[in-house]
N, C-alpha and C positions, 0 to 999 in steps of 0.2 A: 478318436478324440484325444487331445493332449491335456493331461491334468497339469495346468499351469502352476498349481501349488507345488507339485513335485518338481517341476522344472525350475523353481526358484522365483516365480513371478506370481503376484496376487491376481486371482481371476475376478476380483470384485469390480463391479461397474463404477464408473466415476462420472462426475459432472464438473464442468468448468465453473468456478466461482468468480467470474469476471477476470480482472487482472490479478486478483489475490492468489489464486492457485486452483486447487481441486477440492471437491467434497465427495463424500460417498455415504450412502445409507444402506449398502448392500447387506443382505442377510448373512453373508459369509463372515462379516466382521462383528456380529452382535454377540456371539457366544464363545469365541475362541481367542485366547491371548496370542497363540501362535499365528493365527491369520491376521490379527491386528499388527503384530510385529512385521510379518511378511509384507503387509500393505504399506507400512511406513517405509520399509527398505526399498520396495519396488518403486515408490514415487519420491525417493530421496534424490531427485535430480537437482542439479544446480539452479539457483534462481536466475532470472534474467535481470541484468543490471545495465543501466545506461547512464551516460553523462549528458544531461540536458542543459543546453545553453539558450537563454532567452534574453533578448534585448528589448527594451521598452522605454517609454517616456510618458510624462504626464501632460495633458492638455486641459486648458480652461475652456469650458464650453457653456453655452446658455440653453435654457429650456423654458417653456411656458407652462405654468401650473395654475390650477384653479383654486382659489381660496375664498373662504366665507368669513366676512367680518361684519359685525353689527347686523346680522341677518341679511346682508347683501353679498351677492356673489360677483366676483370680478377676477380677471386674469392678471398675473404679474410675472415678470421675467426674473429668473434667478440664475446665478452662475454656479458651476460646480467643476471639480477636478476629476478627470477620468484617466485611468491608466490605459495606454494604447500599446499593443504589442507590435514591434517592428519586425522581429524575426524570432524563430524558435526552431531548433533541431536537436536530434539526439544522436550520440555516438555510442555504439554497442560495446560494452565492456565485458559481456558474457564470456567470450573466448579466454579472457584472462583468469576467470574463476576456475579453481581446481574442481574437477567434475565429481569428486566424492566428498560427501559431508559426514561429519561425526555426530551421531545421534546420542543425546544425553538428556538428563533430567535436571531441571533447576527448581524442583519442588522444595518449598521451605521446610516441609516435614521430613525430607530426606528420602522420599519414595523414588525408586528407580523407574526406568521406562516400562519394564514388564509389570511392576507394581501398579503404575498408572493405567496400563492396559487392563489389568485385572480389576481395578476399581471401576473402570468404564463398563466392563462386562457384568459386574455384580450390581451396578447401579440400576434401580428401577424407575428413576425419574424419566418422564416422557420427553423432557427437553435436554437430556444429557448429551454431551459432545466431548470429543477428544481432538485437540488440534496440535499439530507440529509446526512451529515457526522456524523458517530458515533465515540465518543471519550470515553475513559475510564479514570476515575479519580483514580489515584493510585500512590504510591511512587515507581515508577519504578527505580529511581536512587538508592534508598536504597536497593532494591532487586538485582539490578545489582552489587552493591558492595559486597553483601553477596555471590552471586553465583560466582563472579570472585575470591573472596578470598578463597572460598571453593575448587574450581578447582585447584587453586595454591597450597593449602594445601595437595592435593592428589599427588603432585609431578610433575605436569606439568609445564615445564619451557620454552616452546616455545611460539610462538605468540598465543594470546587468544582473542577472540571477543565474547561478550555476548550481544545479542540484543533481542528485543521483537516485532516480526512481527505480523501484524494483517491481518485478512481476514474478508469478509462479513462486511465491514466497510462503505459501501455506498449504498444509494438507490437513483436512478436517473430516472427522467421522461423526455421524450423529445417528440417532435412532429414528426409524421411519414409523410415524403414527399420525393420527388426525391432528394432534396438537402441534407437533413439530412441522407438519405440512403447512399449517397456518403461519407459524413463526418463520419458516424458511421462505415463504412466498413474499416477494418484495412488496406487492400491493397491500397484502394483509398486514405486513409489519408497519408500513407507513400509516395505515388506518388505525392500528393499535396505538401508535405514538400520538396520532392526532387526537384520539379519544382519551388518552392518558390512562384511564382506569384498567383496561385490558393489558396494556403494556406493563403497568406497575405490578399487576397480579402475576403476569408471566415471569417477570424478572425476579420477583420474590420467590415464586415457585422454583425457578431455576437456581436460586441461591446467589444472585448477583449482589445482594446486600450482605454486609459483614456478619450479620447475626444468624445466617443460615449456612449450611454446608454448600460449597460451590459445586454445581454439577456440570459446569462448562470448563473442563480442564484444558489449560493452555500452557502447561509447564514442561512440555516436550520441546526440545530445541535440536536443530541440525545446524552445526557450525561448518561453514565453508571458508575457504581462505584464498587470497590472491598471492601467489608466491613470487611477487615482484615488488620492488620499491615503487613509490609514487612517481619518481622521476622516470623510471623505465616505462610505466604505463603511459605517462604523459608523452614521452617520445614516440610511443607506439601509435598514439591517436593524434598527434600534432598535425599531421597532414590533412586530417579531416575537420579541423577546427577553422572557422572563418567568421568574419563579421564585415558588414558593409562599412566603407570608409565614412568618417564623420570628422570634418575639419574643425579647427578652433573658430574660424569665421562663422561656420554654420551654427556652432553652439552659441556664439554671441548673438546672432540674429534670432535664435530661438528664445534666448533670455529676454531680448527686447520685445519680441512678440508677446511673451507672457505678461510683460509689464504694461504694454500699451493696448493690447487687444482686449 
């Protein structure tokens, strides 16, 4: 049997938290600052970053709806505007991200990362948690302008959205107990929000309001960087960018359709 703690890797079990990242409530992490630090370092992997390009347009459509006026029921036709997606794809930017992140604290009180880990260990709140957020230092605005302009140069004249979604951007540890099991369960959390009172009580108990101590610590950061200029990244992904052609005549026909249809 290999002791992974000695080998430099945390043995704590983890669960995927959707696209956000991973979570853990393993007993290894509840009583030891060293194990918490080891866990954060083990899972300090670079986040997944993509360039998402979406083309869309608006269409005026009609629908029938039932209305009641003066005690009488009848149907009437109404028009509405709906956004229609024409295409969408993602280009992976993860290989450009430097694989090692710098872990630090952004706590307003000046607590270091070991101090925040110690605070988590000493905390007796049943809904306590400690989260590390991963951020990427890069000129995304510059890359956005280049991708946007290039797609326009290909002839696309309809609506266009360029964004940079992230995944694997969070590492979170919480305490396993009956109350946290309810809070972490998606169905129970939705039910609590629908009934309002349980949700309000849990959030007050966790310290989400400013008048209580916050037990959901989120002041640990891991900073990654892309060691390239925006123009270099753009040239690296340029061959993967595309858009269907859309001529000026087609645009004029679409405008006329919206006016007379």
